[in-house]
C-alpha positions as a Markdown table, in Angstrom:
| # | Residue | x | y | z |
|---|---|---|---|---|
| 1 | Ala | -18.8 | 45.3 | -8.1 |
| 2 | Asp | -17.1 | 46.6 | -11.2 |
| 3 | Asp | -13.3 | 46.1 | -10.9 |
| 4 | Ser | -12.6 | 48.6 | -13.7 |
| 5 | Arg | -13.5 | 51.5 | -11.4 |
| 6 | Arg | -11.1 | 50.5 | -8.7 |
| 7 | Val | -8.0 | 52.8 | -8.4 |
| 8 | Ala | -4.7 | 51.1 | -8.2 |
| 9 | Thr | -1.9 | 52.9 | -6.3 |
| 10 | Ile | 1.8 | 52.8 | -6.4 |
| 11 | Asp | 3.4 | 53.8 | -3.1 |
| 12 | Met | 6.9 | 55.1 | -3.5 |
| 13 | Val | 9.6 | 56.5 | -1.2 |
| 14 | Gly | 12.0 | 59.1 | -2.6 |
| 15 | Gln | 15.2 | 60.0 | -0.8 |
| 16 | Ala | 17.7 | 62.8 | -1.1 |
| 17 | Ser | 20.3 | 64.5 | 1.0 |
| 18 | Val | 22.1 | 67.8 | 0.7 |
| 19 | Ser | 25.3 | 68.7 | 2.5 |
| 20 | Ala | 27.0 | 72.0 | 3.1 |
| 21 | Ala | 29.9 | 73.3 | 5.0 |
| 22 | Pro | 29.0 | 75.3 | 8.1 |
| 23 | Asp | 29.4 | 79.1 | 7.7 |
| 24 | Met | 28.6 | 80.2 | 11.3 |
| 25 | Ala | 29.3 | 79.0 | 14.8 |
| 26 | Met | 27.5 | 79.4 | 18.1 |
| 27 | Val | 29.9 | 79.7 | 21.0 |
| 28 | Gln | 28.7 | 79.1 | 24.6 |
| 29 | Ser | 31.0 | 80.6 | 27.1 |
| 30 | Gly | 30.9 | 82.2 | 30.5 |
| 31 | Val | 32.6 | 83.6 | 33.6 |
| 32 | Val | 32.7 | 81.8 | 37.0 |
| 33 | Ser | 33.8 | 83.9 | 39.9 |
| 34 | Asp | 34.5 | 82.7 | 43.5 |
| 35 | Ala | 34.7 | 85.0 | 46.6 |
| 36 | Glu | 34.1 | 84.9 | 50.3 |
| 37 | Thr | 30.9 | 86.9 | 50.0 |
| 38 | Ala | 28.1 | 86.9 | 47.4 |
| 39 | Gly | 28.6 | 90.6 | 46.8 |
| 40 | Glu | 32.3 | 90.2 | 46.1 |
| 41 | Ala | 31.7 | 87.3 | 43.8 |
| 42 | Met | 29.0 | 89.3 | 41.9 |
| 43 | Thr | 31.3 | 92.4 | 41.6 |
| 44 | Ala | 34.2 | 90.3 | 40.2 |
| 45 | Asn | 31.8 | 88.4 | 37.9 |
| 46 | Thr | 30.3 | 91.6 | 36.5 |
| 47 | Ala | 33.7 | 93.1 | 35.9 |
| 48 | Ala | 35.0 | 90.0 | 34.1 |
| 49 | Met | 31.8 | 89.6 | 32.1 |
| 50 | Ser | 31.8 | 93.2 | 31.0 |
| 51 | Ala | 35.4 | 92.8 | 29.8 |
| 52 | Val | 34.5 | 89.6 | 27.9 |
| 53 | Val | 31.5 | 91.3 | 26.2 |
| 54 | Ala | 33.6 | 94.3 | 25.3 |
| 55 | Arg | 36.2 | 92.1 | 23.8 |
| 56 | Ile | 33.5 | 90.3 | 21.8 |
| 57 | Lys | 32.2 | 93.6 | 20.4 |
| 58 | Asp | 35.8 | 94.8 | 19.7 |
| 59 | Ala | 36.2 | 91.6 | 17.6 |
| 60 | Gly | 33.4 | 92.8 | 15.3 |
| 61 | Ile | 30.5 | 90.8 | 16.7 |
| 62 | Glu | 27.3 | 92.8 | 16.6 |
| 63 | Gly | 25.1 | 93.2 | 19.7 |
| 64 | Arg | 22.3 | 91.2 | 18.1 |
| 65 | Asp | 24.7 | 88.2 | 18.1 |
| 66 | Ile | 25.5 | 88.4 | 21.8 |
| 67 | Gln | 23.1 | 86.9 | 24.4 |
| 68 | Thr | 23.8 | 86.7 | 28.1 |
| 69 | Ser | 22.0 | 84.0 | 30.1 |
| 70 | Gly | 22.2 | 81.6 | 33.0 |
| 71 | Phe | 23.2 | 84.0 | 35.8 |
| 72 | Ser | 23.4 | 82.2 | 39.1 |
| 73 | Val | 24.7 | 82.7 | 42.7 |
| 74 | Ser | 25.4 | 79.7 | 44.8 |
| 75 | Pro | 27.2 | 79.0 | 48.1 |
| 76 | Arg | 30.3 | 76.9 | 48.2 |
| 77 | Tyr | 30.6 | 74.3 | 51.0 |
| 78 | Arg | 33.4 | 72.5 | 52.9 |
| 79 | Arg | 32.8 | 69.5 | 55.0 |
| 80 | Leu | 33.5 | 70.2 | 58.7 |
| 81 | Lys | 36.7 | 68.8 | 60.1 |
| 82 | Asp | 36.6 | 66.2 | 62.9 |
| 83 | Thr | 33.2 | 64.8 | 62.0 |
| 84 | Glu | 32.2 | 61.2 | 62.5 |
| 85 | Pro | 32.0 | 58.8 | 59.6 |
| 86 | Gly | 28.6 | 59.3 | 58.0 |
| 87 | Asp | 28.4 | 62.9 | 59.3 |
| 88 | Tyr | 28.2 | 65.2 | 56.3 |
| 89 | Arg | 27.8 | 68.5 | 58.1 |
| 90 | Ser | 29.4 | 71.3 | 56.2 |
| 91 | Glu | 30.0 | 75.0 | 56.4 |
| 92 | Ile | 29.7 | 77.8 | 53.8 |
| 93 | Ile | 33.2 | 78.9 | 52.7 |
| 94 | Gly | 32.3 | 81.3 | 50.0 |
| 95 | Tyr | 30.1 | 82.0 | 47.0 |
| 96 | Arg | 30.2 | 81.3 | 43.3 |
| 97 | Val | 28.6 | 83.5 | 40.7 |
| 98 | Ser | 28.2 | 82.1 | 37.2 |
| 99 | Asn | 27.2 | 84.1 | 34.1 |
| 100 | Asn | 27.0 | 82.7 | 30.5 |
| 101 | Val | 27.1 | 84.3 | 27.1 |
| 102 | Ser | 26.1 | 82.9 | 23.7 |
| 103 | Val | 27.9 | 84.4 | 20.7 |
| 104 | Arg | 26.9 | 83.9 | 17.1 |
| 105 | Val | 30.1 | 84.1 | 15.0 |
| 106 | Arg | 29.3 | 84.8 | 11.3 |
| 107 | Asp | 32.9 | 84.9 | 10.1 |
| 108 | Leu | 34.5 | 81.5 | 11.0 |
| 109 | Ala | 38.0 | 82.8 | 10.1 |
| 110 | Asn | 37.9 | 84.9 | 13.2 |
| 111 | Leu | 36.7 | 82.1 | 15.6 |
| 112 | Gly | 40.1 | 81.1 | 17.0 |
| 113 | Ala | 41.2 | 84.7 | 17.6 |
| 114 | Leu | 37.8 | 85.5 | 19.3 |
| 115 | Leu | 38.1 | 82.5 | 21.6 |
| 116 | Asp | 41.7 | 83.5 | 22.6 |
| 117 | Ala | 40.6 | 87.0 | 23.3 |
| 118 | Met | 37.6 | 85.9 | 25.4 |
| 119 | Val | 39.7 | 83.6 | 27.5 |
| 120 | Arg | 42.4 | 86.3 | 28.0 |
| 121 | Asp | 39.8 | 88.8 | 29.1 |
| 122 | Gly | 38.1 | 86.6 | 31.7 |
| 123 | Ala | 36.0 | 83.9 | 30.1 |
| 124 | Asn | 37.1 | 80.9 | 32.2 |
| 125 | Gln | 34.5 | 78.5 | 30.9 |
| 126 | Val | 33.8 | 77.5 | 27.3 |
| 127 | Gly | 30.7 | 75.3 | 27.2 |
| 128 | Gly | 30.8 | 74.3 | 23.6 |
| 129 | Ile | 31.0 | 75.4 | 20.0 |
| 130 | Ser | 28.3 | 74.3 | 17.5 |
| 131 | Phe | 28.7 | 74.9 | 13.8 |
| 132 | Ile | 25.7 | 76.1 | 11.8 |
| 133 | Val | 24.7 | 76.3 | 8.2 |
| 134 | Ser | 22.9 | 79.6 | 7.8 |
| 135 | Asp | 20.9 | 78.7 | 4.8 |
| 136 | Ala | 19.6 | 75.4 | 6.1 |
| 137 | Asp | 16.0 | 76.0 | 5.1 |
| 138 | Ser | 16.9 | 76.5 | 1.4 |
| 139 | Leu | 19.1 | 73.4 | 1.5 |
| 140 | Lys | 16.3 | 71.4 | 3.0 |
| 141 | Asp | 14.0 | 72.6 | 0.2 |
| 142 | Glu | 16.5 | 71.4 | -2.4 |
| 143 | Ala | 16.5 | 68.0 | -0.7 |
| 144 | Arg | 12.7 | 67.9 | -0.7 |
| 145 | Lys | 12.6 | 68.6 | -4.5 |
| 146 | Ala | 15.2 | 66.0 | -5.1 |
| 147 | Ala | 13.4 | 63.4 | -3.0 |
| 148 | Met | 10.1 | 64.1 | -4.8 |
| 149 | Ala | 11.9 | 63.8 | -8.2 |
| 150 | Asp | 13.4 | 60.5 | -7.0 |
| 151 | Ala | 10.0 | 59.2 | -5.9 |
| 152 | Met | 8.4 | 60.2 | -9.3 |
| 153 | Arg | 11.2 | 58.6 | -11.3 |
| 154 | Lys | 10.8 | 55.3 | -9.5 |
| 155 | Ala | 6.9 | 55.5 | -9.7 |
| 156 | Lys | 7.2 | 56.0 | -13.5 |
| 157 | Leu | 9.5 | 53.1 | -13.8 |
| 158 | Tyr | 7.1 | 50.8 | -11.9 |
| 159 | Ala | 4.1 | 52.0 | -13.8 |
| 160 | Glu | 5.8 | 51.3 | -17.2 |
| 161 | Ala | 6.9 | 47.9 | -16.0 |
| 162 | Ala | 3.4 | 47.1 | -14.9 |
| 163 | Gly | 1.9 | 48.4 | -18.1 |
| 164 | Val | -0.2 | 51.0 | -16.5 |
| 165 | Lys | -0.5 | 54.7 | -16.8 |
| 166 | Leu | 0.8 | 56.9 | -14.0 |
| 167 | Gly | -1.9 | 59.2 | -12.7 |
| 168 | Arg | -1.8 | 62.2 | -10.3 |
| 169 | Val | -0.1 | 62.1 | -6.9 |
| 170 | Leu | -2.6 | 61.2 | -4.2 |
| 171 | Ser | -0.6 | 62.0 | -1.1 |
| 172 | Ile | 2.8 | 63.2 | 0.0 |
| 173 | Asn | 4.3 | 62.6 | 3.4 |
| 174 | Glu | 7.6 | 63.9 | 4.7 |
| 175 | Gln | 9.8 | 62.1 | 7.1 |
| 176 | Asp | 13.0 | 64.0 | 8.0 |
| 177 | Phe | 15.5 | 61.3 | 9.1 |
| 178 | Gly | 18.5 | 63.5 | 9.4 |
| 179 | Gly | 18.2 | 67.2 | 9.7 |
| 180 | Pro | 21.3 | 69.2 | 10.3 |
| 181 | Arg | 24.1 | 67.5 | 12.2 |
| 182 | Pro | 26.1 | 70.2 | 13.9 |
| 183 | Gln | 29.6 | 69.4 | 15.0 |
| 184 | Met | 30.3 | 70.0 | 18.7 |
| 185 | Met | 33.5 | 70.8 | 20.5 |
| 186 | Met | 33.9 | 71.1 | 24.2 |
| 187 | Ala | 36.6 | 73.0 | 26.1 |
| 188 | Arg | 37.2 | 74.5 | 29.6 |
| 189 | Ala | 39.8 | 77.1 | 30.5 |
| 190 | Glu | 40.9 | 77.4 | 34.1 |
């Protein structure tokens, strides 16, 4: 075989990262209501959730940024008195209705005031707050370009050191090791 026709390759890895301060937040919150009957619990929950959603809208959050989810009705139990050890019989003592809402907050300056207002108006559970960078795709594209430039710079360096001419790129593979790392906060109001 003629070795002069063989193609030599240089495999190179390029790395880059881009960081940005979050400019939005996603708030997970909800209302949990307990009552003796399922109907009473649902009525109380509906009223409280309506007040919470109204307060969210009053704070300037648009309807497209408010999503209700996770509605559930479940019985609450109490272990029967005077039972033998190992006897776990129980009775229903009431019902719990739970309803959740996700709110996208586009103005972080209003986040604290919004949380205060939601809790005052009936949100008795805050499941978490995640912070988001709204332009994450553009930032990732910047990191991709920088990683490619890094790989090309190193490949040229190796080609020059080896005394060979750098040809065209034969393949490109992307491995995303990081992705966005949102910050989380958890809280519960009773």
